[in-house]
N, C-alpha and C positions, 0 to 999 in steps of 0.2 A: 182739662175739661175731660180728658180721656178717666178718669178718676170717677168724676161725675157719672159718665155713662157705666163705668164699673159698677157704684154703686148703686144706683137703680136697677142694671140689670141683676144684683145681688138681691133683691128684695123680690120672696115668693111670689106673692102676686098685688100687681097692682089693678085690677078691675073693682070700675065702680060702681059695676052692678047696670051700666046705663045702657046696655046692649050697641045697636050699633055706632052711636055717640062715645063709648068707648073704644071700640075698633077706632074708630075717624080720628080720638081725642090721640091715642096711642103712636098712631101713626105719624099724625104731626108732628108730635113729640120729636119721635124718631127724625124727623126733617129736618128738625129745627135744632137737636142738640146735635146732629150730625153736620150740620152747617157752620153751626160754633167750631166745632172741630175742624173742618174744611179751613177758615178763615186763619185758623189758630196753628194749622200745619201748612198752610201757603205763607204765611208770616216768617214761619222758622224756615222752612225749605229753602223760600225764594224760587221752585220751580213747581207751578202749578202741575203738570203731570204726575211729580214724584207727589206732591202732595194728595192728588186724587188715588194713586195707587197706595200710597200708606192707610191713608182713609178707610178705602175699599177692605186690607185688609185688618184695620183692626176691626171693621163689622164683622167679618169671619171670624174673629176670636172672639170678638162681643157674643156672637150667636151660639159658638160652640160653651161657653161658660154660661150661657143661659141654660143648656139642655144639661148643665149639671145641677142647678136650681132646685128646688122642690117646688112645684105649681107653674114652673117654665118650662119652655122649650122653645129648640132654635129653627127658625125655617130660613128659607134661603130668600125668599121673596124682601125679609127684612134687610136681606143685605144687600139687595139691590134697592132699595127705597133708602138707606141709608149711603150710601155710594150717589144716588140722586144729589142727597143733602150735601153731602162732602163739594159736591161738582157745583151744586150750588151758591157755599161758601166762600169756595175758592174762584168762584166766578163771579160775587160780591166784591171781595178782597180787591180783585184783578183790575176791577170797573171805579173801584174808589180813589179817593185822590192821594191815597198812601201806599197802594198798591200799582203805582205805576211802574 
């Protein structure tokens, strides 16, 4: 999942030109991809707090990476959105029958 996130972060511009809908769609994509990362991290690490910390740190590095991509920029509030996504994924994993 981290490779997928890195690949999308390497694309110079993901704008669709749909204004507000574009912004909402991209933020929902952030939540979704980081929720999936949260599931994988929780499954791999076995400790929810550690999974959230690892996901938040990866979100920080992703924003730093984006600041070096032409047409992209790293912003602090995407780290917050990404960390919320990781937390949702961790919670979903812990509440599932597999994450008991």
